[in-house]
BAFI-544572 format. One record per residue (C-alpha): x, y, z; chain; residue in one letter. Coordinates in steps of 0.02 Angstrom, whole numbers, plus 50000, padded with zeros to 5 digits. Layout:
BEGIN
> u | v | w | mol | type
> X | Y | Z | A | A .
...
***
This chain:
BEGIN
> u | v | w | mol | type
> 50166 | 48156 | 55907 | A | M .
> 50055 | 48079 | 55775 | A | R .
> 50027 | 48250 | 55694 | A | A .
> 50215 | 48282 | 55687 | A | A .
> 50249 | 48113 | 55609 | A | A .
> 50107 | 48133 | 55483 | A | L .
> 50147 | 48312 | 55427 | A | W .
> 50334 | 48286 | 55433 | A | G .
> 50324 | 48133 | 55322 | A | S .
> 50200 | 48208 | 55200 | A | V .
> 50298 | 48369 | 55186 | A | T .
> 50465 | 48278 | 55168 | A | G .
> 50395 | 48170 | 55028 | A | L .
> 50314 | 48319 | 54942 | A | G .
> 50475 | 48421 | 54954 | A | A .
> 50574 | 48278 | 54879 | A | Y .
> 50452 | 48254 | 54734 | A | L .
> 50428 | 48439 | 54696 | A | I .
> 50597 | 48513 | 54738 | A | L .
> 50723 | 48374 | 54713 | A | R .
> 50644 | 48291 | 54562 | A | L .
> 50526 | 48420 | 54485 | A | G .
> 50635 | 48573 | 54504 | A | L .
> 50789 | 48479 | 54445 | A | A .
> 50698 | 48420 | 54290 | A | L .
> 50629 | 48593 | 54256 | A | L .
> 50802 | 48670 | 54277 | A | T .
> 50881 | 48547 | 54154 | A | V .
> 50741 | 48577 | 54029 | A | L .
> 50752 | 48767 | 54042 | A | L .
> 50938 | 48798 | 54066 | A | F .
> 51026 | 48636 | 54019 | A | G .
> 51150 | 48548 | 54128 | A | S .
> 51294 | 48636 | 54213 | A | G .
> 51356 | 48691 | 54382 | A | S .
> 51264 | 48814 | 54495 | A | A .
> 51385 | 48961 | 54488 | A | D .
> 51383 | 49141 | 54430 | A | L .
> 51424 | 49086 | 54252 | A | D .
> 51255 | 48998 | 54245 | A | H .
> 51130 | 49117 | 54326 | A | P .
> 50976 | 49017 | 54282 | A | G .
> 51040 | 48861 | 54369 | A | I .
> 51104 | 48967 | 54513 | A | F .
> 50934 | 49050 | 54535 | A | T .
> 50845 | 48882 | 54526 | A | S .
> 50959 | 48813 | 54663 | A | T .
> 50923 | 48963 | 54775 | A | C .
> 50737 | 48943 | 54742 | A | L .
> 50750 | 48761 | 54795 | A | G .
> 50838 | 48805 | 54957 | A | I .
> 50710 | 48936 | 55007 | A | F .
> 50566 | 48822 | 54958 | A | A .
> 50640 | 48685 | 55065 | A | L .
> 50648 | 48802 | 55215 | A | L .
> 50466 | 48849 | 55182 | A | F .
> 50420 | 48664 | 55177 | A | A .
> 50495 | 48638 | 55350 | A | F .
> 50396 | 48785 | 55413 | A | S .
> 50236 | 48718 | 55332 | A | A .
> 50262 | 48549 | 55413 | A | A .
> 50278 | 48639 | 55581 | A | G .
> 50123 | 48742 | 55550 | A | Y .
> 50011 | 48594 | 55511 | A | F .
> 50082 | 48490 | 55653 | A | A .
> 50060 | 48636 | 55776 | A | G .
> 49883 | 48666 | 55714 | A | R .
> 49834 | 48484 | 55741 | A | D .
> 49925 | 48458 | 55907 | A | S .
> 49905 | 48633 | 55979 | A | L .
> 50090 | 48629 | 56028 | A | R .
> 50227 | 48727 | 55941 | A | A .
> 50356 | 48598 | 55994 | A | G .
> 50273 | 48469 | 55883 | A | M .
> 50310 | 48587 | 55739 | A | G .
> 50496 | 48573 | 55777 | A | A .
> 50481 | 48383 | 55778 | A | L .
> 50386 | 48389 | 55612 | A | A .
> 50524 | 48494 | 55535 | A | G .
> 50656 | 48368 | 55589 | A | M .
> 50552 | 48221 | 55525 | A | I .
> 50528 | 48315 | 55361 | A | S .
> 50715 | 48339 | 55335 | A | V .
> 50749 | 48158 | 55381 | A | A .
> 50622 | 48094 | 55250 | A | V .
> 50690 | 48216 | 55121 | A | Y .
> 50871 | 48165 | 55154 | A | A .
> 50831 | 47979 | 55151 | A | A .
> 50739 | 47991 | 54986 | A | L .
> 50876 | 48103 | 54913 | A | S .
> 51004 | 47971 | 54964 | A | A .
> 50906 | 47840 | 54868 | A | L .
> 50892 | 47939 | 54707 | A | Y .
> 50952 | 48111 | 54655 | A | T .
> 50945 | 48160 | 54471 | A | P .
> 51113 | 48203 | 54391 | A | Q .
> 51098 | 48386 | 54342 | A | T .
> 51280 | 48429 | 54315 | A | S .
> 51378 | 48389 | 54159 | A | G .
> 51435 | 48215 | 54107 | A | A .
> 51597 | 48232 | 54206 | A | G .
> 51513 | 48238 | 54376 | A | G .
> 51617 | 48272 | 54530 | A | A .
> 51805 | 48270 | 54511 | A | A .
> 51895 | 48127 | 54598 | A | T .
> 52044 | 48172 | 54708 | A | P .
> 52216 | 48132 | 54638 | A | G .
> 52332 | 48004 | 54716 | A | P .
> 52427 | 48141 | 54813 | A | S .
> 52270 | 48200 | 54904 | A | A .
> 52262 | 48143 | 55085 | A | Q .
> 52101 | 48080 | 55159 | A | A .
> 52042 | 48149 | 55325 | A | L .
> 52061 | 48038 | 55478 | A | P .
> 51908 | 47939 | 55523 | A | L .
> 51880 | 48043 | 55683 | A | A .
> 51880 | 48205 | 55583 | A | A .
> 51757 | 48132 | 55458 | A | Q .
> 51641 | 48076 | 55597 | A | A .
> 51653 | 48245 | 55685 | A | A .
> 51614 | 48341 | 55526 | A | S .
> 51466 | 48227 | 55487 | A | A .
> 51396 | 48253 | 55663 | A | I .
> 51416 | 48442 | 55654 | A | V .
> 51338 | 48450 | 55480 | A | A .
> 51190 | 48343 | 55536 | A | A .
> 51166 | 48447 | 55693 | A | A .
> 51162 | 48606 | 55589 | A | L .
> 51038 | 48538 | 55461 | A | V .
> 50922 | 48461 | 55590 | A | F .
> 50937 | 48616 | 55699 | A | G .
> 50885 | 48730 | 55556 | A | I .
> 50741 | 48614 | 55512 | A | A .
> 50685 | 48612 | 55694 | A | A .
> 50692 | 48800 | 55708 | A | L .
> 50593 | 48822 | 55546 | A | M .
> 50466 | 48693 | 55604 | A | G .
> 50450 | 48781 | 55771 | A | W .
> 50427 | 48950 | 55686 | A | L .
> 50286 | 48873 | 55585 | A | G .
> 50218 | 48780 | 55737 | A | G .
> 50191 | 48937 | 55840 | A | R .
> 50059 | 49018 | 55729 | A | P .
> 49990 | 48845 | 55688 | A | G .
> 49957 | 48808 | 55874 | A | A .
> 49880 | 48980 | 55897 | A | Q .
> 49765 | 48957 | 55748 | A | N .
> 49723 | 48782 | 55805 | A | G .
> 49669 | 48847 | 55976 | A | R .
> 49563 | 48982 | 55892 | A | R .
> 49485 | 48854 | 55777 | A | R .
> 49449 | 48740 | 55924 | A | L .
> 49373 | 48882 | 56024 | A | A .
> 49264 | 48935 | 55876 | A | A .
> 49205 | 48756 | 55854 | A | A .
> 49165 | 48745 | 56040 | A | G .
> 49063 | 48905 | 56033 | A | K .
> 48968 | 48842 | 55882 | A | A .
> 48923 | 48677 | 55963 | A | T .
> 48891 | 48743 | 56140 | A | T .
> 48726 | 48836 | 56145 | A | P .
> 48725 | 49003 | 56234 | A | E .
> 48623 | 48993 | 56394 | A | H .
> 48459 | 49079 | 56381 | A | S .
> 48386 | 49211 | 56495 | A | R .
> 48271 | 49085 | 56570 | A | G .
> 48415 | 48984 | 56641 | A | E .
> 48500 | 49136 | 56718 | A | S .
> 48338 | 49196 | 56798 | A | E .
> 48308 | 49026 | 56879 | A | M .
> 48477 | 49019 | 56967 | A | G .
***
């Protein structure tokens, strides 16, 4: 549990700093501000790169948690902790990369969804995001746990002396 909390938190913080802040700054410096659509391929490519890097970060959190705990399930937990940290930090501050207009506000004739529909859509969206993060963490946790067991076995062989012929001849 400690390994999942550690690696999930570290990976979530790193993903926020590198992907949310660093990649956004790099994108604005290289391609200017605009929307991520086919009319702006540089921004679109940068957004896709950020999504794939975020999925890799969840898998890396799972790998390191699985390696330390020797359980692939801890990798899934680390992936979920990682996305929670990333989302919390993103809610606190997200750089404005689109134009000065920002998001369009709905007109007076637009109807808001009922509160139950808003709650249901938020629950479904959260379940999808946390489910994908858990799956990516678990996929990273499987080889991490296997490598952790191998590393532990190799360390045990290095510290445990092989019994000599003299001991086997005595018994």
